[in-house]
N, C-alpha and C positions, 0 to 999 in steps of 0.2 A: 850436887851441880852437873846438869846435862849439858852435852852439847851436840850440835847439828852441824854438817856440813852441807853447803851447796857446790856443787860440781856442774861445771859445763865445759866440754870437751877441747870445741872450737878456738874458746877463748883461753883455755887454761886455767878458767876459775875453780879453785877450791879453796872455798874459804868457809873458816871455822865460826860457828856461832852457839853463845850461850844463851841456853832456855831460861827466860825470867819467871822461874816458876812461884815466887812468890808475890810479885807484882800481879801477873795475868797468867793466873794457873790454869783455867781450859783453854785458852789458846795456845800456850806452850804445850800443853798436852796434844792438840789437835796436830800442831806440828810434829810433836814425837812421834804421834801415830802415823804421819805422813811417813815419816822418816826411817821407822822402824818396818816399813810394807819395802822400803826402797822404790818409792815411785818416781817419777819423771813427767814433766808439764811441758806443754809450752809455754815460753816466756818471750816478752818483747819488752823493749824499753817505753817506759810510758811515755804519753804526749801531753797530758794536763798536769803530770803534779810534779816534774823539775827533775831531780838527778835518783830517777827508781827505774830499777827492773821489777815488771807486774808480772806477778804468777796467777793468770785468771784461771778458777777451778771451778766450772758450771758442776751443780750437783751429778750430771751425768759422767762427769769424768773423773767421780769419786767413787771407793768401795762403799757399799748401801748403809754400811754401819758410820760412815763419816758424813755422807751426804744427808744425814738427818738430822744431825747435829745443831741445835740453837746454840750461839754463842751470844754471850752477855757483852755486855761493853765492859772492859776493864784495863787499868793503866790506858786510856785512850786518847789519843791527839787527832787533832788536824794539822800539826807541823812537825813531822817526823824529821828526827837529828841525823845526821853523818853517821851510818853504821846501824841505824835502828831497823831492825825488820818488822813490820808489822803485817795484822791479818785482820782485812774487810770482812763483815759479814753482811750479805744482805739475804732478808727471808723469802721466800716465793713471794714473787708479785709486789714486792715493797718498793721496787724501781722500775721505772719506764725503762725498755729495750734490753734488757737482760735473757737469756735462755728461760726456759721453765724450772722451778725447783729452788731449793736455794743457790746460794751464790757467795763463794769466797774469793778470795784475792791476798794473795802472800805479795808485800810490797818490800824489797829492799833498797834501802835508801841507801846512796854513798857521797851525798857531797851536801852541802848548806843549801836553804833555800826550798826545801821539800814542802809541799802543801798538798793538801787534798780538797781541790778544789775542782770539782769534775761539771760538766755541762748542763748537769743537773743539779748542782749546788754543792755545798758544803759537806763533808763526808768525815767520820771518824772511826779512827782504826784504830786494832789493840796492837800495843808496843808489846811484844811477847818474846821478845829474842835480841842479840846485838852481836854483831861482828866484835870477836878479840882483837883487842886492840892491835898486838904483832901481826894480825893477817890484814888490816885495813885500808895499807897503802898498796900493796899488790893486788886485794881485791876491787880497789878504786879503778887501777889499770884496767884490769880485767872488764868492768863493766863496761867501760869506757869502749873497748874492743867490740863489745857484745853491740853494743849502742852502734858501731859502725857497721858491724856485720847484719844487724836486723835480725828476726826472729830465731828463736834457738829452744834448743830441748834444755830444761835445768832439772838434774835429779836432786832430791834428797835424801841424805843418809843418817844414820844414827853415828856417831863420833864418840 
């Protein structure tokens, strides 16, 4: 069983997540690769999808070997549950309005009512990790603090 941790200093967020290697092996491995490299990304509270912290990752923001990965649909949903960590993938040129190249987005869902309905239509994303139950209550509070504070830097670490 592998775990990663999402960290955001200003809110005090430090949440441990179990990777769902059996259910979404390629997506879980993608998150593991990010975590092992100790990367950090700009993150925002999502506008369309409900209780979600969104971590958009255009290809240009990723190491070259990761920016070229084509991720299949695995353990996909349009309705993430509380505590789900999802990875959305859009191939280069497949969605209007995205930067050039492949596009990835990690969504950290912290409450009920999550839905992947975007202005361009419904999206499916791979549920590839889950917040460990003992960290969920504090994480929910910290995610709400991020919502109030605005954009932030979210680090991903192997745990």
